[in-house]
N, C-alpha and C positions, 0 to 999 in steps of 0.2 A: 488423203481423202478416202472416205469409205466407199466401197464398191456398191453400185446400185443393186438392189435385190434382183435376182434372175426373174425373167418373165415366166408366165404360167407354164407353157409346154415344157420349157427347159427344166423347170423345177420338178415337174412330175416325172420327167425322165430320170433325174437324179434320184428321186424317191423310189422309182421302180428298181433302179440299179441297187440302191441300198437295201431294199426289202429282199431282193434276189440274193444279195450277199449274206444277209441275216439268215435267210432260209438255208443257204449253203452252210453257214457257220453252225446253225442249230443241228443240221444233219450230221455235220462232222463231229460235233463235240459229244455225241452220245457214247458212253463207255459200254463196251460189250460185257456180258456176264463173265467171260473168261478174263478180260482185262481187270475186272473188278476183283476177282479172286486174288490175282497177283498184287494189285494195289493194296488190298487189305493185308496181305502178307508183309509187304514192305512197310506199311504203316505200323504194323504190330511191333516191328523192331526199331523203327525210326520215324517219329512223327513229323520232324522238320528236316527233310533231306536237303543237303546243300544244292546249289544250282547245278553243279557238276554231276551229283548223284541223280538229280531229277532228269538230267539229260540222258544219263545211262538208263534209267527206268523207262523213259519215253522211247528211246531207241529199241530197248528190249521188247516193249509192248506195242510198238508201232503207233504211238500216240504223239500228239504235238506237245512240246514243252509247256506251253501256256495252259493247255488242257490239264496236264499232269499237275501243274502248279495250283490251278484252281481246285482240282480234286482234293489235294492235300489241305488247302485252306478250309474247304467245306468240311472235310473229315475231321479236322482239328476242332472246328466249331461244334460239330455234332458230339465229339468226345467230351468236350468241355461241358456241354449241356447235360450229357448223361452222368458225368462225374458230379456235377452240381446236384442232380437229383439224388445220386447215390449218397452224397454227403449229408443230405437232409434225412435220409433213412437211418434208423439206428442200426440197421443191419449192414452198415458199411464194412467192407472187408478189412480185417486187421491181420497183419502178418502173424503167423503162428508163433507162440512162445517157444515151442519146441518143434524140431523137425518131425514130420509125420512118422509114426512107428511103422516098421515093416510088417505088413499083415499078409496072410496067405492070399495068393492071387496078385498081390502088389508086384512081387518080383517078376512074375511071368508077363504081366501087363507092361511093366517098365522095360523089360528086355526087348519086348516086341516093338516098343516105341523107339528105343535107341538103335535097334537093328545093327548091333556090332557082332562080328563073327567070333571074336575072342571073348573069353570071360572077363568081366570087369568088376571092380570094387566100387560100390556106390558110397559117396561121401554125403551124409545127410547135411543139408545146408539150408539157410533161410534167406541169405542175402548175398548178392555178388555185385561188386562195383569196380569199374575201370574208369579212372578220371571222373567225368561228370555223368557217365552212363551207369545206370543202376537197375538191377532186377531184384524183385522181392518174391519169394515163393509164397503162394497163397494156399490156404487150406481147401478152398472151394474148388479150385482148378488144380487137380493133382498133376504132379510132374511138370509144372510150367518152368521149374528151374531144377536141374539135376547136375551134380558134379560127380565125376567118377574117374578112376584111373585104370589104365590097362598096362599090365607088366609085359605082356606080349608085344604090344606096340610101343611100349616105353613112353607113354604120354598121359598127360592129365587133360581131361576134357570138361568144358562147360557146355551143357545142353539146355536149350530153351525151347519150350513148346508153346506156340502161339498161333491162334486162329487155325488150328488143325494141322499146322506144319511144324517141322522140326528145324532148328538152326543149331549149329555147334561150332565151337572153336577148339582146336587141339593144340596143346602146349607140350612139345617133346621135353622129356626129362632133362636132356642136355642143354636146353635153352633157359633152364631155371638157374639163375646165378646166385640167388639168395632167397631166404625165407625168414619171416618174422612171425612170432606168435604172441598174442596178448589176450588175457582173459577179458571178456566183455561182461555181459550180464551173468548172473549165477548160472553155471552149467554151460554157458556158451562162450566161444572163443573167436578171435579174429586172426585169420592166417593171411599174411601178405606174401605174394609171390613176385619176385623181381626177375624179369626176363631179359635175355640178351637180344631178343628179336621178337617181332609180333607173332602171334599164333597163326595157324592156318584156319581159314574160315570155310564152312560148308553149309549148304542149303539142301533141304530134303527135296528130292525130285521124284516124280511118279513115272513109271514106265508101264505100258500095258503088258500084261503077262502074255496075252495072245494078241499080237498086233491086228488091228482091224476090228477087234471086238472090245468094247469097253466094259467087259465084265470085271475081271480082276486086274488090279494094278500092283506093281512091285515098287516098293519105296527104295530109293538108293540115295547115297550121299554124293553131292556134286560140289566140287571146289568152287568157291566164289570170292567176290571182294568182301572187304570188311563190312558187316551188316550192322555194327553198333552205331548208335546215334553219333553224328559228327565224326565218325571213324575213330572214336576214342581208343579202341583197342589196338590201333596202329600207331597212334600218337603217344599213348601212355603205356609204359611197360611195367606198371605195378598193378597187380590184380588183388583185390581184397575179398576174401570169402569169410562169411560169418556162419557158424554152425556149431554143432555139438563139440565142446572143448575136448572131450575124451577122444572122439573120432578124429578131429583135426590134428591133435597131438600125435595120434597113432600114424596118421597119413604122413605128417612131416618126418617122423622117425623113419618111416618106410622109404620116403623119398631120399632121406639122408643115406640110408643103406644102399639104395639103388644108384645114387649119383656119386658115391665116394669112389675114389679111383680117378676121378677127374680133379681139376684144381678147385672145384666148387666148394665153398665153405658154407654149409647150411647150419643155421642155429637150431639146435633141438629145443623144444619148449621146456 
């Protein structure tokens, strides 16, 4: 049998409790500007984090998991709207046909962005994919995808610049078990790198130069968990890089020279 409706005073008490709870909930679920900065960073590299990843983010930012989940849902909806608008504009971004040419000032700006201590060799590239995760270099936002190698550190690095922050993964030469090269479109090639283990992941962090004063900040690299969507770079050990055929062929020959002496058999293009 159905319960009788509660009488007047009881009902209003329940309503008061509920509205109190709602007020508390509203107060709780406001995202602080600082949390927002971090959420945008996480969203930039992974739009649909797994429940485990959301928990990690929530703990890191002192947020509730449900709150984080709702934020990502809303943010995805907003992005979809923006992309829909962009699609209607004829000025929708197209990936560049050729990697951007190195111009004066480009190098200095780039090295400042990468903040590596040792000299590095930049590999012009347009597209990077690992499993289902993919990044395309855009012409409008310079340096949002940069590949480079360091002979001093003996590693290959994929660098991504998103929402004002840097993310990178380092692949030690010794973990590259095989490489393949195929010609893609005219002048561009596809290099595939097969690894024996996942790369190391880093996130750019800011430290105040003079603690207590927020004038200047020093950027430094901090080791972190896999930041690719659905942790593809941990699950999939094949990395595909599209770029200038000449440059990629040169890089593969270079790697070949630097990894010979081990049992690794690299295919020269």
